[in-house]
C-alpha positions in Angstrom: 8.4 -17.4 10.7 6.3 -19.8 9.3 5.4 -20.2 5.6 2.0 -19.2 5.0 1.7 -22.6 2.9 2.2 -24.0 6.1 -1.6 -24.0 7.1 -2.6 -25.1 3.8 -0.1 -27.7 4.1 -1.7 -29.4 7.1 -5.2 -28.5 6.2 -6.5 -32.3 7.4 -5.4 -31.2 11.0 -7.7 -28.0 11.0 -11.0 -28.5 13.3 -13.1 -26.5 15.7 -14.9 -27.1 18.6 -18.6 -27.8 19.3 -19.2 -24.1 19.8 -17.0 -22.9 17.2 -19.5 -24.4 14.6 -22.4 -22.6 16.3 -20.5 -19.5 16.1 -19.4 -20.2 12.3 -22.9 -21.1 11.3 -24.6 -18.4 13.2 -21.7 -16.0 11.6 -21.6 -17.4 8.0 -25.4 -18.1 7.9 -24.7 -21.8 7.0 -26.8 -24.8 6.5 -24.5 -27.0 5.8 -24.2 -30.7 7.7 -20.1 -30.7 7.8 -19.1 -27.0 8.9 -15.2 -27.9 9.1 -15.4 -29.7 5.3 -17.0 -26.6 4.4 -14.2 -24.1 5.9 -11.8 -26.5 4.4 -13.1 -26.4 0.9 -13.3 -22.3 1.3 -9.6 -22.4 3.2 -8.0 -24.2 0.0 -9.2 -21.3 -2.2 -7.7 -18.6 -0.1 -6.6 -15.1 -1.3 -4.5 -14.3 1.2 -3.1 -16.0 4.6 -1.0 -14.2 7.0 -0.1 -15.3 10.7 -0.3 -12.5 13.4 0.7 -13.6 16.8 -0.8 -16.9 17.9 -3.5 -16.9 15.0 -3.6 -17.6 11.1 -6.0 -15.1 9.5 -7.2 -16.5 5.9 -9.1 -14.6 3.8 -11.2 -16.4 0.8 -14.1 -14.6 -1.5 -15.8 -12.6 1.1 -15.0 -14.6 4.3 -12.3 -14.2 6.9 -11.2 -17.5 9.1 -9.3 -17.1 12.3 -7.4 -20.2 13.3 -5.0 -21.1 16.2 -1.6 -21.6 14.9 -0.7 -24.3 17.3 -3.9 -26.2 17.8 -5.0 -25.9 14.1 -8.8 -24.8 15.5 -10.9 -23.0 13.6 -11.7 -20.3 16.3 -14.0 -18.1 14.2 -15.4 -17.0 10.3 -16.6 -13.6 9.6 -18.4 -12.4 6.5 -16.4 -9.4 5.3 -18.3 -6.5 4.4 -17.5 -4.4 1.2 -15.1 -6.9 0.3 -12.2 -5.4 2.4 -9.2 -7.6 2.2 -6.7 -5.5 4.8 -7.0 -6.6 8.6 -8.4 -3.9 10.6 
């Protein structure tokens, strides 16, 4: 099993697709020019990191990021309602 720090240690490899950028901007209501940089900065402040199947889940503040473990692609990010930190 990979260590939780693996994703943080390889933060420079994290990226997303054009559709991923649109999805993240929409879900988080972002108005930033560099969505990936913004996400990486938030990920570095993670409260909880865990791997479930093929994805890493990173929770920071009130945001949950889903990142593909193999490709290091940010799939999506969502605001967590009621600041619930548990996986549903």
